[in-house]
N, C-alpha and C positions, 0 to 999 in steps of 0.2 A: 543448705543449699547446696546443689548438684553442682560438683565440678565442673569445669569448660571442658570440652572434648576437642582435641588438637588432631588432625591425620596428618602425619608426616608423609610426605611420597618422596623416594628417593632411591636408586638404584646402587648406590654405596654403601655399605653397612657402616664404616666409619663415620660417615653423616648421618645417617638414620640413629645409632648411638649418639652421637652428639647432641643432636636436637634433642630427643627422648631425655637424656640425662641435663641438659640445660633446662626443658623447660618441665620436668618432673618434680623437680622441686619448689617451683612456686604453687603444688597441687592442682595441677592440670590432669585430666585424665589423655594420658598421650596413646595412640595406635600408630602403627606404621604399615605403611605398603610398598613394595620392591617394584613394583610395575603400573603402568597407567590404567591397565585392564583391572588389576585388584582394587585402584582406588575408585574406580568408578564401581563397581559393586560392593563397596563400602558405604560409598556416597547413596546409593540407591538405598540405604538401610534407613538413613537420616540419622540424626541426633549429634553431626560433626557442626562446632561452631567455626574452626576454623582448619583450611587446608593450607599446609606451608608444603611447597612442591617447588622441586627442581623443572627449569625451562625444556631441559629435554629427560626423560626419562625412559632407558630401554626402548629408546627409535620412537616413543610418545610424547608428541608434545604437552608442554605445561600448558601451553594457551588453550589446547582443544578440551584439556580436563577443567581449565577456568571454564568455559563456554559451558560446560556441561553442569558444573558446579552452578551456574547461573541459573538452567532451567529446572532445578529443583524448586518446589514448592516452599521453603524456606532453606534459601540457599546459603551457605557459609561464606566466612569470608576468606578470600584467597590473597595470600602472599607468596610471591614468586623468588625463588633464590637461584641466580645463576652465576657462572665464573664470566662468561663474557656478555654482561650487559651493555646494549648499545641504546640510544636516545629512540630506533627504531623500534626495538623490543620492550622497552617502557612503555612509551606511549601506546602500542599495541594491547599490552596489559593493562594499563588504565583504563583505556576506552572500553576494554572489554570486561573489566567491572572487577578489575584487581584492587585491592587496597593498598597495595606497594610492592616494592620489590627490593631484595636484598643482594648483596653480591658477595661470593665467598671470596676470602674466607669472610664466616658472617663474625662480624663483633657479639658475643654475648649478650654484652649489657643493653646493644641496640636490638637486637630479637627480641630479649623479653620486654622492653619497654615497647614495640610495636606489637606485641601481642596481648599487652594489659592494655594498650589504648583500644585495639581494636575490639576485645572483650566489652571495654567500658562504653564504646558507642553502640554494641550490640546490645549490652543490658538496657542502654536509652531506647533503644529502638523496641525492645520487647515491652518497655513499659507505656508505650503507648500505639497501641495496635491499628488506629486509623494512618499513624505514621510510617510504620513498619507495612503496611500494605501499600501504601503511594510509594515507598521506595523498592519495594520488590517488583511493581508496576514499572517504577522507574529503569531499573535496573534492567528488565524484559525488554522496555521499549529502547534504552540505549544499544543492548545488543543486537536488534532489529535493524537500527537506524545505521549500525556500521557493517552489517555482515553483507558483504560484496558479490558473494555467489548466488544469484538467482536462485540454482536447484536447491540450497540449503538453507537461502532465505525464507521461500512459500512455504515447506513444511513446516521451519519452524513458526512462523506467522500464525499457521493455521493450528498449531497446539498449543500456541500462548493463548490466542483467542477462544478456541474452544475451553480452556481451564478457566479464564475469566466469565466464561457463559455458562458456568455452572456444569462441567462436564458436558459440555454442547458438542455439536458433531459440524463438520464442516470440511471445505477443500477448496483449493486455488488450481488456475488456469491459467494458462498462457495463450494468446491469440496469435493465430498465423493464418494469413491470405483469407484475413478478415471473419475467422469463425474461432471459437473455443478447441485447443488442438492438443496442448500436454496440460494434463492433470496433475495433481500433488494432493493425496489426503492418505489418511493412515487406518480410517475407519470406515469408508465406502469405497467400491469397486471403481473399478474406472469407466466402466457401462454404464455405474448411476452418477457419478461426475458427469460423465457426458450429456447424459441428458437431463440435468437441470440447468447445466452452463448454457445447451442450447435452446432452452426452455425460457431461460431467465435472460439471454444475450441482447433481447431487443429493450429491456428494462434498462441493462447496464449503460448501452450505448447514450442514453439521456441524463446519466448520473454525472454529477461534479463532482459529489463527494459522498460519504459514507451515507446510506437509507436503511432505515428502520421500518420492515413492513409486519404487520399485524395479520391474523388470520383473515380478516374481512379484505386485505389487500392480495393476500396469496391464490394464485391461479388453482383452481381445482385439480392437480394432476395425479391421474391416477397411477402412473409410474414412479413417483416419488416417495422417499423413505416414509413409513407411518409415523403418524401423528406430530407434523411437523404445525406449529402455531405461531412461530416468529422467526424473521428471517434478518439478518443484517448482512448488507451488500457493500461489498468494497471495491470499487474503481480503483485500478491499477493505472493511473494514465502517465505517459511521457511524451512530453514535447506537443502535449493537447491531441495525443492518439490513444486509444485505448490499447493497452498492449498485455492486460489481462484482469484478473478478479481475484476478490474471496468471498465466499458464501460458508455464511455461520449459521446456525440453525439450532435449535433447543435439542437437549437430551431427551433420549427415547424416552424416561420416564420422570421427567420434571417433579420435585416434590412440592406440594400447596400451588400454589399462585405463582407463576413464572413469569419475571420480569426480567430483559438483558440489562446488566451493568452499565448504562447507557456512556456513561463516565470514563468508565476504566477500558470499554472497546472501544469509543472513539479515540482516548490517547494513544491507544494500541494499533488502532486503525493509520493514526498520522505517521505513528514511525514506520510501520510497514510499509507505507506508500514514499514515504523518506526514503528509506533502505534500499524500494526498488529503482525509484529515480537513481539515488548514487549506484546500484548495480548497472543499470542499463548505460549508465556514465562513464563507468570502471571500464565495462566491455567493450564501448567505442573507441575508448583508450588503449585496449589490449589491443584490438582491432589492428589500431594505426599502428603500434610497435611491431606488430608481426606482418604487416602487409607492405608488398612492394610498390611504392609510388608510382611506378609507369606501367606495369602490368597488369595490378589489381591481384596477381597470385601472392601466395606465402612467400616470404622471405625464408633464408636460410636461418634465422633466429629460430623461428618459427618450427623449422625440419628438426633442428635438433633437440627440441623439444618433445616433439611430436614421435621421432623416435625411439627416443627412451621409451614414452608410454605404449608403444605398437610393439617394441621387443618384450618390456613385460605381459604384456596381452597374449604374444606370442607363447610364450614360457609357460604362464599361469594355464591355459586354454587349449595349448597344442598347436595352434594355427601359422601357415605360413604366409608370407607377405612379400609385394615385388618392390624393389629400389629401381628406379629406372632411371638416368643422367641420359639428359638429349643435348647435343652441342651443334649448332647450326656452322655448316662448311663454309668455308672463305667467308663469314661474315664481314669481317674488315672490307673486303672490297665493295660491298655496300656504301660503309661509313665513307670510305675514299671515294668513291664514284659518284653518289649523291647526296653524300653529307649527314650529319650526324642526327638530322631532325628526322630525314628518312628512316635511316638505320633504327631510332627509337618507334618511327609507325610501323616498321617492319616486325620488332619486338611485341608489340601488340598485337599485332594480327597473328604472332607465334603461340602467345598464349589464349586467342579464342578458338584456336585452331585445337590446341592441346584440352580445352573444356569439352569440345567435341566429341575429344575420342575414349574420353574416359566416363566412368560413373560417378553418383554424386557421392558416394560414399569413399571415393577417390580423393587425394590431396595431390594439389600441383604447388610447385614453389619454382621461382626466379632465383637459380642458385648464385648468378653473379654474371654481369656482361651479356654472352650468348650464350650460356648455358641455362639447362631448366632442369627440373628434377620433378618425377610423379611417385608417389608412394601409393602403391595399388592391394589394399589391405584383401586379407584372403584371397590371395593369388597365387597360383605353384609357376612352378618353369612354362608350363604350355601355354596359360592366359597371357602372362607375362610375355612372351614372345609375339603373341597376337595383339595385344595390342600394342607393342612398340613398334611392330610393322604399320599397324594402322594408321600410328603416330607419324613415321617416315614417307608412307605413302603420301597422308594427305598433305604434308609439307610442301613434297615434291611436286606434287600436283597442284597446288596453290598459285595462284597470281596477285603476286605480292605489290604493292602500291599502285594498284591500278587509276585510286582517284589522285595522284598527285604527277609520277612520272610515266605514266603508261600502265607498264609492271616490271616485274624485276623475278627472276625465279629463283628458291633456294633452295636448298637438301639438307639433310640433318644426319650424323649418326648417332645411334643409340645405341647404350649399353646397360645391362640389367643384371640384380643378383637377387637370388632369395634367399628368405631367413626362415628357419635356419639350415636350410640346405647348403647354402654357399657359405655363409656365416652368423654366428649366433649375438655378437655384440656390435654395437654402432660404428666403431672405428673402422673395423675389417670390414663390415659391411658395406661402407662407405667407399672405403679402398679399392674393393673389390670390384663394385659397379662403376667406379671411376676408369679402374686398368681396363676394364672389359669396354668401355665407351672408347678410351684413347688405344685400343687395341684395333678398333675399326676406323679409326681416322687412315689407317692405312691404306685401306681402301677408301673410304667415305660413302656418304649415303648407304648406310647400310646398318643390320642389326647385328649384336655383340653379346651372347652370353658369358658369364664367367667360366663355364666350361671350355667352350670355343675359346676364351682367351689363354685357359692354363693348358689345354692340349698343344695348342700353338707354341705357347712357351717351354713346353717339354721336347718339341718338335728341336728348337733352337739349341 
């Protein structure tokens, strides 16, 4: 009997040797990889029964390796090993299909027992091909149901469904403004996805669940891919609204008489739609976490997150961006004179004005109190001054609280910093933009750049 193959994934030579020595004594064929990428390359070759991986391997997540293993046609069992296991990481691992997890330092007998148990269960599955296929399908469905990132969920759903459809073809789409807008496919061009989605969209709007079409039901479309005679349509519905869909159809050269494996496709379709609904709920919850309740702008928590991403993008692609700080002048007088309800209404009006002053690609934040922030993507100093001055003027000219007290006038002081010209890290960039704004406060109702602030500072 061929010995079982175990892939050990750990970036520390001591642990690789420890696992190899422990398991080789049981007549297993032990291979090892010292990085996540090396492990992925080995997995793609197949023939691995068990993956024993650290939770973090040279910056690569063991959970990502687990998900990649689950996508294999014959996925290996995965055991996660970590020094800092938490309830959350353990639950996440089990949800994504891990067999079990161990905590370093690993007990040798516990490790050997767990490996033996995994292999015994694996042998039982291999003895019953039908059970094996059901479990494989369940594992795929499980990974879809718990994948909360829509941009990862839809391509993976299409991939799994095409595999089950005997090397079928397909794509997914999302709806925007009542029409198919975003498309996900490895095998079809975006133009082809758009053509098919628009042609089938009317049918999708009538569906309550997965629908299978045969040749006589398929409209004769001249611009579709060749030799389509079987279609599977999966509507993605959230709160009774059609938010997207998945289209799967036969491969280019089906062998013999082709029939969809209806039971398998229906199961995966159910898991995909469940995952889609979960991801929409998660997306809504995330937005609540990052949205300021009063103004509807993003909050400072999201500012910190998005700044990190924008700094990485700036370094990678050599792009600049501007960080703009806006502070309302003497805003306390509005609260003291007209009350806090009037002050809150004025802040809402400021948020609306800010939206009118920036592009859709730019981001707006309520930093706190009467301070606001704008992140202007791919914007240099000249562009930042132009937008900052536009903001200042719009606030100065606006009649606030017209529908309540009559009207009130407000002004704002604006400071801005440019990355990477003024600073290349988050803390320094925010400090300089803030200092530029506060330097402008000596005059009020003005715009001040970091350069102007630094020149004034030298003169002192």
